[in-house]
C-alpha positions as CSV (number, residue, x, y, z in Angstrom):
1,X,62.4,38.0,-44.1
2,X,64.7,40.3,-46.4
3,X,67.2,42.4,-44.5
4,X,66.8,46.3,-45.8
5,X,69.5,47.7,-44.0
6,X,72.0,49.8,-45.8
7,X,75.3,48.2,-45.5
8,X,78.5,51.1,-46.2
9,X,78.5,49.7,-49.8
10,X,75.2,51.1,-50.4
11,X,75.0,53.9,-48.7
12,X,74.3,56.9,-50.8
13,X,75.6,60.8,-49.6
14,X,73.1,62.6,-47.5
15,X,71.6,65.9,-49.0
16,X,74.1,68.6,-49.3
17,X,76.8,65.9,-49.0
18,X,78.8,63.9,-46.4
19,X,79.4,65.9,-42.8
20,X,82.1,67.3,-41.9
21,X,83.7,66.3,-44.9
22,X,87.0,65.1,-46.1
23,X,89.8,67.0,-44.0
24,X,92.4,67.7,-46.8
25,X,96.3,68.7,-45.6
26,X,96.7,72.1,-46.1
27,X,99.6,70.8,-49.1
28,X,96.7,68.9,-50.8
29,X,94.4,71.6,-50.6
30,X,96.6,73.8,-52.4
31,X,97.0,71.8,-55.5
32,X,93.2,71.7,-55.3
33,X,92.8,75.1,-55.6
34,X,95.4,75.3,-58.2
35,X,93.7,72.7,-60.3
36,X,90.5,74.7,-59.7
37,X,92.4,78.1,-60.8
38,X,93.6,76.6,-64.0
39,X,90.2,74.9,-64.8
40,X,88.3,78.2,-64.3
41,X,90.7,81.0,-64.1
42,X,89.1,84.2,-62.3
43,X,88.6,87.6,-64.3
44,X,86.0,89.7,-65.8
45,X,84.1,90.5,-62.6
46,X,84.1,86.8,-61.6
47,X,86.7,85.4,-58.7
48,X,89.1,82.6,-59.2
49,X,87.9,79.6,-57.3
50,X,90.8,79.4,-54.8
51,X,89.1,83.0,-53.7
52,X,85.9,81.7,-52.7
53,X,86.4,78.0,-51.0
54,X,85.4,75.5,-53.2
55,X,87.4,73.2,-51.2
56,X,85.0,73.1,-48.8
57,X,82.0,72.1,-51.4
58,X,84.8,69.3,-52.7
59,X,85.6,67.7,-49.3
60,X,81.7,67.1,-49.0
61,X,81.0,65.1,-52.1
62,X,84.6,63.3,-51.8
63,X,83.3,59.6,-50.7
64,X,85.1,59.4,-47.0
65,X,87.6,56.7,-47.0
66,X,85.9,53.1,-46.5
67,X,83.1,54.3,-48.2
68,X,82.7,53.2,-52.2
69,X,82.6,55.7,-54.4
70,X,79.3,55.0,-55.9
71,X,77.8,58.3,-56.4
72,X,78.5,61.7,-58.1
73,X,81.4,62.5,-58.4
74,X,82.4,59.2,-58.0
75,X,85.8,60.3,-56.2
76,X,87.6,58.4,-53.2
77,X,89.4,59.9,-50.4
78,X,92.3,58.0,-50.8
79,X,92.3,58.0,-54.2
80,X,92.2,62.1,-54.5
81,X,94.6,62.3,-51.6
82,X,97.0,60.0,-53.6
83,X,96.7,62.1,-56.7
84,X,97.1,65.2,-55.2
85,X,100.2,64.3,-52.8
86,X,101.6,63.1,-56.4
87,X,101.2,66.1,-58.2
88,X,102.6,68.4,-54.8
89,X,104.5,71.6,-54.4
90,X,106.3,71.5,-57.8
91,X,102.5,71.7,-59.1
92,X,101.4,74.5,-57.1
93,X,104.6,76.3,-57.8
94,X,105.2,75.5,-61.3
95,X,103.4,78.1,-62.7
96,X,100.1,78.5,-64.5
97,X,101.8,77.2,-68.2
98,X,103.4,74.2,-66.2
99,X,100.2,73.6,-64.4
100,X,98.6,73.7,-67.9
101,X,100.7,70.9,-69.3
102,X,100.2,68.5,-66.4
103,X,96.9,68.9,-66.5
104,X,96.7,68.2,-70.3
105,X,98.8,64.8,-69.5
106,X,96.0,63.9,-67.2
107,X,93.5,64.6,-69.3
108,X,95.0,62.4,-72.1
109,X,96.5,59.9,-69.5
110,X,94.1,59.8,-67.2
111,X,90.7,61.1,-68.6
112,X,88.4,59.2,-66.3
113,X,89.9,60.9,-63.0
114,X,90.5,64.2,-64.9
115,X,86.8,64.6,-66.3
116,X,85.6,63.4,-62.6
117,X,87.8,66.3,-60.9
118,X,86.6,68.6,-63.4
119,X,82.9,68.4,-63.0
120,X,83.2,68.4,-59.2
121,X,85.1,71.8,-59.6
122,X,82.5,73.0,-62.2
123,X,79.9,72.2,-59.8
124,X,81.9,73.8,-56.5
125,X,82.4,77.0,-58.4
126,X,78.5,77.7,-59.5
127,X,77.3,76.8,-56.2
128,X,79.3,79.5,-54.6
129,X,77.0,82.6,-53.7
130,X,79.8,84.5,-54.8
131,X,79.6,83.4,-58.5
132,X,76.3,83.7,-58.4
133,X,76.5,87.1,-57.6
134,X,79.0,87.7,-60.4
135,X,76.8,86.5,-62.6
136,X,73.9,88.5,-61.9
137,X,76.4,91.5,-62.4
138,X,78.2,90.6,-65.3
139,X,75.9,88.8,-67.7
140,X,72.7,90.0,-68.9
141,X,70.9,86.6,-69.6
142,X,72.4,85.8,-65.6
143,X,70.9,89.0,-64.3
144,X,67.8,87.0,-62.6
145,X,69.6,83.6,-61.5
146,X,69.3,82.1,-58.7
147,X,70.6,79.2,-57.1
148,X,67.3,78.1,-55.7
149,X,64.8,79.8,-58.0
150,X,62.1,78.5,-55.5
151,X,60.5,79.9,-53.7
152,X,60.9,82.9,-55.7
153,X,60.9,82.1,-59.2
154,X,61.6,83.6,-61.9
155,X,58.1,86.2,-62.3
156,X,59.8,89.3,-61.1
157,X,62.0,89.6,-64.1
158,X,59.7,87.6,-66.9
159,X,58.1,89.6,-69.2
160,X,54.2,89.8,-69.3
161,X,52.7,87.9,-71.8
162,X,51.5,89.9,-75.0
163,X,47.5,89.4,-74.5
164,X,46.7,90.5,-78.0
165,X,49.3,88.7,-79.4
166,X,48.2,85.4,-77.7
167,X,44.7,86.2,-78.9
168,X,45.5,85.7,-82.6
169,X,46.7,82.4,-82.1
170,X,44.4,79.8,-83.7
171,X,45.5,76.1,-83.1
172,X,44.0,72.7,-83.9
173,X,44.3,69.6,-82.5
174,X,42.6,66.0,-83.0
175,X,41.1,64.3,-80.3
176,X,42.4,60.8,-79.3
177,X,39.3,58.9,-80.2
178,X,39.7,60.2,-83.6
179,X,43.4,59.3,-84.5
180,X,43.6,56.5,-87.0
181,X,46.4,53.7,-87.4
182,X,48.3,54.0,-90.5
183,X,49.8,50.9,-91.9
184,X,53.1,51.5,-93.4
185,X,53.9,48.8,-96.4
186,X,56.4,46.5,-96.0
187,X,57.9,47.3,-99.6
188,X,57.9,51.3,-99.2
189,X,61.5,52.6,-100.1
190,X,63.7,53.5,-97.1
191,X,64.2,57.4,-96.8
192,X,67.3,59.2,-95.3
193,X,65.5,59.9,-91.8
194,X,64.8,56.0,-91.7
195,X,68.3,55.3,-92.6
196,X,69.9,57.6,-90.0
197,X,67.9,56.2,-87.3
198,X,69.3,52.7,-88.6
199,X,65.9,51.1,-90.1
200,X,65.9,49.5,-93.0
201,X,68.5,47.6,-94.7
């Protein structure tokens, strides 16, 4: 009989992330907040990530120690802690220009880690209710944005269909039983579209 029990290596994070989540030290949280603030500077009506607790979101999605980082964001607790510790107070207190230089080095030399942290910071930031409200207030295209559209949908902000315009639209279709196979000759010259797809010689 096949054993279908999950092992720790197969465990997928629960909906909403791991609870209670990774507990970072104050120093590690300060470094992560500084990283987030450089990736997404606040302003123009939008809060800085460090002002809206992106840390709690990030902490739930980093794989806890002893659990393989097989799911988004593919970051493990021990690796994240070690990298935050390596950046340390010098990164936090170095000023924005110095932090940007360090992050450019990470992006260049450790691109996989940089991309994972960057993506996680973006997910965390745009999950925050304060950011959704800022989008509603400050972006014309974001006035109807909701973090979870259902059950409300977007019907309260959509324009009504123009029934008169739609009544003039005339379309055609070919019934399935009327579709006929077309044989393409083998010696047909290869056009640009087929070359782009890598077809032909």
